[in-house]
N, C-alpha and C positions, 0 to 999 in steps of 0.2 A: 503493499498500498503506499502510496506516495502522498506526501503534501506538497503542493506545488504554489511556490511564490511567486507572483508577478512585481515588477518593479514599482507598480503604481501601489504598492500595499495592500494588495489582495493576496489571500490563500485560499486554495481550491483544496478541501477535503470532503469525499465521500459524497459529491454533489453539492456541498454546500459552499457558499462564498464567507469566508473571516475576514475580517480586519487584521492588518499587522503593522508593526515596526521595523524598520529597516535600519542598516548603518547610517548615520548621519552624513556619509559620503557618498551614498548610493551602492550600487550592484557594479562590481568587475569581475573579470575573467577569474576564476579561482587561481590561476598561475600567475596573475598579477597582483595578488594580494599581498600586503606588507604588514608587519607588525605594527600597531597604533595608528594605521591608516584611517578608521573609521568605516571602511567600506566593507559589504556584506561580498563573500565571494560566491558567484554564480557557480553552479556545478550541481551535481547530484550527490548527498552526503548521508550516510548511513547512519540511523539512531543506533548509538552505542549502548545507552543506559540513562535511565532517569534516577535524579538525584530529588530528595524532598527533606523541607524542614519539619520534622516530627514534632517539634513544639510548638506548631502553627498549624497542623494538619495531620489527619490519619494517613496511613499509606495509601497512595492512589491506585485504583484499580490500573494493572496493565500488565502485558505479558514482556513488557523491556525488562533487563536486569535492574533491580531495584536498591538503591542505597540511601541511608540516610544522610544529611549533612551536619557536621557539628561544628561548634564554634572555632576549631583549629583547622578546620580545610580551607584550602586555597587552591590556587592554579597558577602555576610558574608561567610568567610572561618574559623571562629574562633569555634573549635569545643565545648568549653565551652559555647559559648552564644546562648540562647533561638533561635536566628532568624539564627542559623547556617544552611547553605545551602538554603537561601532565598535571593531574592533581597530586598538592604535595600536602604535607603537615606543616602548620605553623606553630611556633616560629620557625620562620625560612629566611635565610640570610640575603638570597637574590630576589630579585623584584618580581612581584606576584600580586595577586589580587585575591581579597576574601571572598570566600562562597557563603560565608556569614554575614549578611546584610541587615542593616537596621530597616530599610525598606522591604519590600514583599517581592522585589522583582526576582529573586533568586530562590523564591520559597519550592518553586519547581525548575528543574533544569534538565534539559535532553541535552545530553553530551553527543555531539555531532562528530562523526568521521573525517573532520577536515585537518588535514596536516597532521596525522596522527601515526602512519603507519608507513616507515617513522618520522617523527617530525622533522622537519628542515627548517633550520634557522631562518627567522626573518618572513617566513611564509604565513604569519598570522596564529593567534593562539586565543584559546577561550572562545571559539565561536560556538554558542550555545543556541537552543531553542528555548526562550524563558517566558516569563509572565512581564506584561507589556504595563507600562505606567497607566494610570489612568487617561492621561491626554494622547497616549501612542507616541511620546517623544522618540526621537530618533535614539537608536543605539550605538555602541562602538565598533559595531560590526555584526552582532547578533541579529537573530530574527524572534520577534516579541508578539504574544498572542494575549487575548484576554485569559484571565485564570481558568473561566470556564470553558473556553474553546480550547486551552493547552490541556486541561483535564480530558475533553472529548477525545483530542488526538490521542493523547497517551493512553486512554483506554482501549483506543481501537488499533494501538501500533505493538508490534513485536521487534525483536532486533535484526527482522529482515525489511522493516518500514525503513523509507530513506525521505529526505526533504529535498526537492528539486527547486533549484533557485534560477529562475529565467533572467537572462537580459534584454534589455530593450532591444528590438527589432529596429 
């Protein structure tokens, strides 16, 4: 099953059209993605696993591999570090972002198979499918859906599900 993302902020899922937020700099070809550029990489990326905040919600229904997010969880974005584009445990001396956020954007995170097998330095890290802000503000390169829509997508997903991000024609 594919979640199809259009450059105008639409997502197609099982015959429904959903609203989504994209990177602040738009969509580029996946090979042109660079760390910190704010773009969403075009391409077809597998759903790897679902992370969730157990202090804010019950485990969501899904056939994806499922794991809790803990306060010490982070994601390495230091392109010179061997753990680049990998989940890490904090404290962590290299550059990283926290997965335990004060807002609700990372209450649900689908880890996508972008630049992960193996990660190549500077081709982008932490490209997730996560919860959108109430105003659908642009992301740093991720794709974001309303919480209810994301729960619907993850309930109908397994580890053979993909996100297909299209470029403008």
